[in-house]
C-alpha positions in Angstrom: 20.8 16.3 4.1 21.3 12.9 1.4 22.8 10.8 4.1 19.9 11.3 6.1 17.2 10.5 3.3 19.6 7.2 2.0 19.5 6.4 5.9 15.4 6.7 6.1 15.3 4.7 2.6 17.2 1.9 4.3 14.7 2.0 7.3 11.7 2.2 5.3 12.6 -0.6 2.8 13.8 -2.9 5.2 12.8 -6.2 3.3 15.1 -5.1 0.3 18.0 -3.9 2.7 18.0 -6.1 5.4 15.9 -9.3 4.2 17.2 -11.6 7.0 15.8 -9.0 10.0 12.8 -10.3 12.4 10.8 -7.4 10.7 11.7 -8.4 7.2 10.5 -11.8 8.4 7.6 -10.3 9.7 6.8 -8.8 6.4 6.9 -12.5 4.9 4.4 -13.6 8.1 1.9 -11.0 6.5 2.3 -12.1 3.2 1.8 -15.6 3.8 -1.4 -14.6 5.9 -2.9 -12.5 2.9 -2.2 -15.4 0.6 -4.2 -18.0 3.6 -6.8 -15.4 4.3 -9.3 -16.6 1.7 -9.8 -19.7 1.0 -11.9 -19.8 -2.2 -10.8 -16.2 -3.3 -7.6 -15.2 -4.3 -6.4 -11.6 -3.0 -5.0 -10.1 -6.5 -5.5 -6.3 -5.5 -4.8 -5.0 -2.1 -5.3 -1.8 -0.6 -3.4 -0.6 2.5 -4.5 2.4 4.6 -4.2 3.4 8.0 -7.4 5.4 10.2 -4.8 8.9 10.4 -1.3 10.0 8.9 1.9 9.0 10.5 1.1 5.4 10.9 3.3 3.5 8.8 0.7 2.5 6.0 3.1 3.5 3.4 6.4 1.6 4.9 4.1 -1.5 5.4 2.9 -1.5 1.7 6.2 -1.1 0.3 7.7 -3.5 2.4 4.8 -5.8 1.4 5.3 -5.5 -2.1 8.9 -6.1 -1.9 8.1 -9.2 -0.2 5.9 -10.1 -2.7 8.5 -9.3 -5.4 10.6 -11.5 -3.8 8.4 -14.8 -3.6 8.9 -14.2 -7.8 5.4 -12.9 -8.3 5.3 -9.8 -10.9 3.9 -6.8 -8.8 2.7 -3.4 -9.1 2.9 -1.0 -6.1 0.4 2.1 -6.9 0.6 5.3 -5.2 -3.4 6.0 -5.0 -2.4 9.0 -2.4 -3.7 11.6 -4.7 -3.2 14.2 -1.9 0.3 13.5 -0.2 2.0 11.0 -2.2 5.4 9.2 -0.6 6.0 6.1 -2.7 8.5 8.0 -5.5 10.2 9.2 -2.4 10.5 5.6 -1.0 11.5 4.3 -4.6 13.5 7.6 -5.5 11.6 8.1 -8.4 10.0 11.0 -10.3 6.7 12.0 -9.7 6.3 14.0 -12.9 3.9 11.1 -14.2 2.0 8.4 -12.8 -1.4 7.4 -11.9 -3.5 10.4 -12.7 -2.1 10.7 -16.3 -3.3 7.2 -17.1 -6.6 7.9 -15.4 -7.1 11.2 -17.9 -5.7 9.1 -20.9 -2.8 11.3 -21.3 -0.2 8.0 -20.7 -1.1 4.3 -21.1 0.0 2.2 -18.3 3.1 1.0 -19.7 4.1 4.3 -20.4 3.7 5.1 -16.6 5.0 2.4 -15.0 8.7 2.4 -13.5 10.8 -0.9 -13.0 12.1 -0.8 -9.6 15.7 -1.7 -8.8 13.8 -4.5 -7.1 13.5 -7.6 -9.2 9.9 -8.2 -10.2 8.8 -5.0 -8.1 7.1 -2.0 -10.4 5.7 1.4 -9.3 3.3 3.7 -10.7 3.6 7.2 -8.7 0.8 9.1 -8.0 2.0 11.8 -10.8 0.4 15.3 -11.0 -1.7 15.7 -7.8 -5.2 16.5 -9.4 -8.0 19.0 -8.2 -10.5 15.8 -7.4 -8.7 12.8 -6.3 -12.0 11.1 -5.1 -13.6 11.6 -8.4 -10.8 10.2 -10.2 -10.4 7.1 -8.1 -14.3 6.3 -8.3 -14.3 6.6 -12.0 -15.0 4.2 -14.6 -11.6 4.6 -15.8 -10.3 3.4 -12.4 -12.5 0.4 -12.9 -11.0 -0.4 -16.3 -7.5 -0.1 -15.1 -8.2 -2.5 -12.3 -9.2 -5.3 -15.2 -5.9 -3.7 -16.8 -3.6 -3.9 -13.6 -4.7 -7.6 -13.2 -3.9 -8.7 -16.8 -0.1 -7.7 -16.4 0.8 -8.4 -12.8 0.2 -11.3 -10.4 -0.3 -8.7 -7.2 -1.5 -5.3 -7.2 -1.0 -3.2 -4.2 -2.6 0.3 -3.3 -1.1 2.8 -0.8 -4.4 5.2 -0.3 -5.1 8.5 2.1 -5.8 7.9 5.6 -9.5 6.3 5.9 -10.9 8.9 8.4 -9.1 11.9 6.5 -11.1 11.9 2.9 -13.5 9.4 1.2 -10.5 8.1 -1.1 -9.7 4.7 0.6 -13.6 3.9 1.3 -14.0 4.6 -2.5 -11.0 2.5 -3.6 -11.7 -0.5 -0.8 -14.6 -2.1 -2.6 -12.9 -2.5 -5.5 -10.1 -4.4 -4.5 -9.9 -8.0 -3.4 -8.8 -7.3 0.1 -8.2 -4.4 2.9 -5.7 -3.9 5.3 -5.7 -1.5 8.3 -2.6 -0.3 9.5 -2.5 1.1 13.4 0.1 2.6 15.2 0.9 1.4 18.9 0.7 4.1 21.2 -0.6 6.4 18.6 -3.7 5.3 17.2 -6.8 5.4 19.3 -8.9 2.6 19.8 -12.1 4.5 19.2 -10.5 5.8 15.9 -9.0 2.1 15.0 -12.7 0.6 15.3 -14.4 3.7 13.3 -11.9 3.5 10.7 -13.0 -0.5 10.0 -16.5 0.4 10.4 -16.2 3.3 7.5 -14.7 0.5 5.3 -17.0 -2.1 6.1 -19.9 0.4 5.3 -17.6 1.2 2.1 -18.5 -3.1 1.3 -14.3 -3.5 1.7 -13.2 -6.8 2.3 -11.0 -6.2 5.9 -9.0 -9.0 5.9 -6.5 -7.9 8.9 -4.9 -5.0 11.0 -1.1 -4.5 11.3 0.2 -3.3 14.3 3.2 -1.1 13.8 6.0 0.3 16.0 5.0 -2.2 18.9 8.3 -2.0 21.0 9.8 -5.4 22.1 11.9 -5.1 25.3 14.9 -5.4 23.5 13.9 -2.5 21.7 13.1 -3.8 18.1 9.8 -3.3 16.4 7.6 -5.5 14.5 4.4 -6.0 12.9 1.7 -7.8 13.8 -0.7 -9.1 11.3 -4.5 -10.2 12.7 -7.6 -11.4 11.5 -10.4 -8.9 11.9 
């Protein structure tokens, strides 16, 4: 079981375990496209969501955080999926404290943040699952925290629940500089992808692009594709 978990970790954090792979290069391409997506507005807070579960949003945001950190930037990855958090599994951390503790003023940001094994990359797990995730994410404390995030870090990335499942992503989207929608090749229906994009735009999100995940090449490899909306 331990070997399976380790193998899963290696697959999900390929930008760390195999930085010279074609997939890692695609993540760096996405990073570059993000940096150049807004000419007059720097993207410092970025939200990553999907239309439904299992489409690869958490893998995408973890690897994006890694390649931003490899660039030398101070990066904070926040697990804002307060319903089914997974970031702590990816980075092999405890989830006894995290974002929910900061939002309820039980801990300061510095007390709740973990330093990952990747240089320049810091992690804020979700913390205990609350009964009112949407209310916490939409709170004044969350707005105040965003300012604090920007003071402490160069880039802040949020892993959020699927946009078609709950309203959490919509609530957080208009507070971030940019939003990326992850869709899975052969799994995400076109109608759902369009509906997810529409919901985000109705929430005044700045949807800067879409990542197509799990697209098989003839050689059996995988790549990630970033496209403008």
